[in-house]
C-alpha positions, 0 to 999 in steps of 0.5 A: 517478470522473473523469480527473485529469491523464489518470489515473482517480481510484480509492478509496484503501485503507490496508493495514497491512504488517509487514516482518520483518528479522533480529530486528526488525519494522516496521509500514508503513501503505501506501495502495493506489488500487484499486476494491475493498480488497485481500483479505488475511488476517493472516499472508499473505505479499504482493507489493507492486507499485510501492511508493513512499516519500514523505517529508513534514514536520509540525511539524518531525517528518519522516515517510514515507508509503507508497503502492503500485500493488497489494498481492496475496497471494503466491498471487495470489488477492486484489484488486489494481489493476484 
């Protein structure tokens, strides 16, 4: 992989996160540019670093894409940005 605008390209991995609030929940698909996929287990509580929301429109439908610098299990034992 080579540099692009001074930043090294990385493989992109998509991680499905569930955000619970009050009596509702929302599933977010978050891409993470890391060398290895984050090592997570269903039900892990995680720390999401550098989360960005990027709105976009497709055929008149407004959507939001999410990306993060890293996603780590709360205990810090998983893969993150290198």
